[in-house]
N, C-alpha and C positions, 0 to 999 in steps of 0.2 A: 504494499499500499504505500502512495506517496502522499507524506504529510504536507500540508502548506507550509510556507516558510514562516519563520517568526514575526517579521514585519507584517505579514498578511493576516496572521492570527490576532496580533495586537490591534491592528485597524479594524480588521471586520469583527471583531467582538467588543471595540470600544474601549479597551483595558487602560489603566492609569496606575501610576506608581502608589504601592501600598506602603505603609508605615513599618511593617514586618520585613520589608524586601519584596522584589518580584513585582507583579503587577496584577490587577483585579478589576472586576466590576461586578457591581450586586446586580442580579438577574431577576430576584423574585423576593416579595417580602408579603406576608399573608394579610394584607390590608383590608382584604375581603371578610375577615373574621373579626371578632372582639379581641383585644389584646388581653393577654394574661398577666399575672402578678405573681412570680415565684419567690417573693420576699425581697425583690431587687428593683422594684417599679415595674410599669406596664411595659410588655414586650410583645414584639408579633410572634404569633404561635411558631414561625419558622421564616427564615431567611436564606438565599441562596446565593452563591458569587461562582464566578470563574476565578481561577488563582493561577498563576503562571510565573515559573521561574525560569530565567534565561542565562546563557554564558557570560553575560555581563552582570547580572543581578541574579547568581545562582544560590543565595541564602534566605530562608525563611527564618528570621532570627528568634532565638528563645521567647516565648510567651505563653500566658495562661488565659484560658477562657474560662467563665463560668459555666457557658452552656456546653451541650453536648454536641460533636461536630462530626457528620459522615463525609468522608473524602472519597470522589470517585475519579479514577483515572481517565482521560479522554485521549491524549495525543502526544506524541515525542517521545523523548529519553524517559527513562524510570526517574523518580523521585524518592530519595531516601527520607524517612521520617526516624525521629529521635524522642522519646517521649519518657519523661521523669515522673513516675508516680509519687504521690505524697510520702508514702513509705521508704522513697528512694530508689525503688527497682526501676531499672532502665529497660525499656522496650523498644526494639527497632522493627521497622517495617519498611518495603520497598513496594511502592505503586508503579505498576508498569504492566506491561502486555505479556510478559513471558510467566506463564503460569507453572510451566515445568521447571522454570528456575527458582520458584517459589515467590514470584513476585504476585500482587494483588491488585485487583482491579477496584478495591473498595477497602477503607479503613474506617474505623469509629474511633474516635477520642473523646472520652468523657470528659464533663467539666471537672475543673481541679487539677488536670494533669499538664505540667510543662511539655512544651511542643517545640521542636525546630525541624526544619526541613532542607534539604540539599540537592541541588542537580550537579552529580559528580562528573558528567559528560555529557556531550550533545548540546544544540543549540537551545533547546526549549523542553519544558515539560508542562503540560496543560492538565488541570483539574478541575473539578467542581466541588462545592462545599455545600452541605445542607446542615444549617446551624438551627437548634432549639433548645430550649426559646430562643427567638431571632436576636441576631447580633446587634450589639450595641458597643459602640467603642469605650464606654465607661466599664464593660464588662470583661474589657481585656487588660492585661497586665504586660507590658514589654519586660522581658528578662533583664536585670542589671547584673552584670558580671560579678561584682563582689558579693552582692546578696546571695546569689544563686552558689558561689563558691564555699559561702560560709554554712549552707544550709546542705548541699551535696558535693563535699570535696572529693568524693571518690569518682566523680564525673567530670573533673577539671578539664580534662581534654577537650570533651566534647562542648563543654559551657565555654571556654576561652574560644574555640573554633566559631561558635553560631552566637555569640553576643557582640556587640559594637563597642 
């Protein structure tokens, strides 16, 4: 299969730079339903985005979301995910098309888990994310290197690699 080039993907999907790194565009918010309040204020029941890492912007820096997020692989090179659970357990996954090599088409990350992503090769990797309750910036914490190293010193190499 021939994938479109990176510039075509960015232009056709209307992607913009994301604070975590890479590019994104919100594609859905459940504004046709009443908002819910899970103790953090009113939220859409679900939101969804496209998310793209590129060779020039290959890192989705460490961040923590309150909501649960399901990631869906679409196009391009495989994306590596690193997750640190509240108990310090590290989990890794690769989103990509090669199921025989253990890559996944879908990955669920529960709220409260630190997450970083990386495009180790290729020109780009494109995924979508479904977020429930819906994403709001105040529900996301960007990882600060010193603070993460203090809590999770056993993961120093990954924390240093994927924080600014």
